N, C-alpha and C positions, 0 to 999 in steps of 0.2 A: 178123222174122226176122234173124238175124244172118249176115251174109255171111263164110264162116270163111276165105273167099280173100283177104278184105282185108287189108291188113298197114298201114295207116293211113287215117284219116279228118280231114275238115278241117270246121270250121264258119265261117261267114262273118258277123261281127255289121255289123249297119247302123244306124248312128246319124245322124239327121238334125239341120239345124240348127233348121229349123222346129219340130220335135216336142219337141227337147231345150227350146228357148224357150218354147214353149207349156205344158209339164208344170212348168218351173220358175216360170213367172209364176202359174201357177193355184195352185202352193204357195205363194207369198207372199202371193196374194190372199187364200187359204184363210185363211193365219195373220193376214191383217189382219182379215177379217169375223168369225172367230172368235176374236179377241183374244189369239191364240197369242203367245208372245215369240221365239221362235227357230226357225229353218228348218236342216236340215242337209243338205246335198246327198252321197250314197252313191255310191262310186265304185270303180273300180280303176285310176287314171290312173297308177300308179307302174308298170303293167305293160302295159295296154292303152292306150299312151299317144296312138295316133289315134283311137279310138272314145271310151274313157270319159276321157280327155283333152280332147276337143272337150267334151263334156259338163259336165264340171268347170268349163272356161272360159266356158262359154254360163251357166252357175248364178251364177258369180262377177259377170260383167258384170250380169245380172239382178237380183242382189244391192244392187246400187248403186242402183237406183230404190228402194230399200226401207230407208232408214237408220234408221229406227224398229225394225227387226227384226233382231235378232240371228242373222248368218249363219255357220255352219261347215260344214267338209266332212271326211269320215270314209272311210277305206279300207273296204271290204266286211268283212274279216275282224273287222278290230278292231271294225267298229261290231256285228258279231254277236256277239263276245264282250262288249262294254258293255251292249248291250240285255238280256242275261241276269245280269250282275253290278250294272247301275246304270241300270236303264230310266228312273227319274225323271231322269237327264239330257237324255232326248230329249224333243221337244214334235212336230214335225212334220217328217218325211223324205219328202226327193224323190229318187227313183232312176229306174234305167232298168228294162226290165219284167224280165227274169232275176231280178235282186237284189230287187225287189220283192216278187217272187213268193215267195222264199226268205225275206224278213225278215216279210211279211204271216203267213207261218205262224208264224215263229218267235214274233212277238208276239201271236199269236192263243194260244200256248202259255203264254205268261205270263199270260195273264188266264182261262184255263179250257178253253181249246181251239175247234175252228172253231164249235160250236154257239152261240158268243156273238158272232161276228164276223159284221159286215156289208160287202158293198162295193160300189162304185159304177163306173160307166164313164159319163164325164161330156163331151159333145160341144158344140159350140157352139150346135146347136138342141136337140138330145135328150139325154137323159138317162136310165139305166137303172140301178135300184139292186137290189141280190138280196143273197141269203146266199151266203158264198162257197165253202159245202160242197156244193151241190148239193142235190138233193130227197130224198136218204135213202130210194129205194125199196122197201129191203129192210126199214124199218118203217112202211109206209104203212097206215094205217089201225088201228095197233095202239095208239094213244093215246102214243107215246111220245118222238116226234120233239120236241127242244125248240126252241120257236118265239121264240126270243129273236134270232137271227140275221136272221130275216126281219122281225120287229118292229124290231131297230137300223135295217135297209135301208130301212123307214119313218120312223123318224126324220132318217136322212140326207136322206130325199125332202123331208120338212117343211122341215130345215134349208135345202135347197136352193130351195126356193120361196119361202123368207122367214119361213116360221110356225116362230118359234123360240120363243114360248112354249108352243106346243103338243109341239114335238118336247121341249122341257125337262120338260115334265108326264110324257112318256112316259118319256124315257131316266133321269130320277130315280127313277121308280117302278119300273124293272126293276132299277136299281143296289139299290134297298131290297129288293125282293124276294130277290135274289140273296144279298145279305148276311144275311137272316134264314133262309133255307135251308127253308123250310118250302112255302112253294107255287110248288115248283120241280121240273122232270122229272130223273129218276132220274139222268141224266149229271152232273148238277149235285151232288146227294144222294142217294146210294144209299140211304139210310134212307127216304126219303118216298116217300110211295104218290099224289104229284100228277102227273097225265098231262098232256097237250099241251092238253087242253079245258079242263082245273081252271085251269091256270095263266095261259090266256089270257082266261078268266071272270074269274080275280082281278086281273088286271092293268088288264083294262077298268073294271072298278070303283072301283079305285084311282085311274085316270085320272080318271074322272068327277068324282070328290070331291074331287081335286085342282085340276080346271079349274073346278070350280063356287064353289070358295074365292074 
């Protein structure tokens, strides 16, 4: 409910050194493990000098420990524009929570929507992998839901525990099926008659063949 008596509002941003260093180091370790070449720190340090400025400084300091990985930083608004115009220029992006929330939806749109996008919450001892879009209760039981986001979450889980061969087999199969456009749900190809169950069954069959080779 909006209070019409208010004439101003203020929001406080909290950035910690511990949290910033942890996520920045995770980004570089992820790039190293997955053989990625570049990490981009996204910020608004030109305006938010204390909070975003500290995050940027920490990212720059952490980057010094990874000389084999290219490091750059981008202001959030410029990054958003460049992601639309030239997404191929980006590899791994590390940023704060609000900017990450915005950019994750933007990049989801570049590849076809939230139905294709998985997410992960990774702690020191526990990791949770999920579809970023939620459970879509409005189409529950109708054989319409796109299963890719949940399956891609499974791919991320496999990568996290070191099962790279299995992860690659599933991921490659997903890309092939989406490119073909036949065994996919209507949100990907409106002309298809394929549903959630049919798409899942086809993917399982193809992955079994790929793993058996």
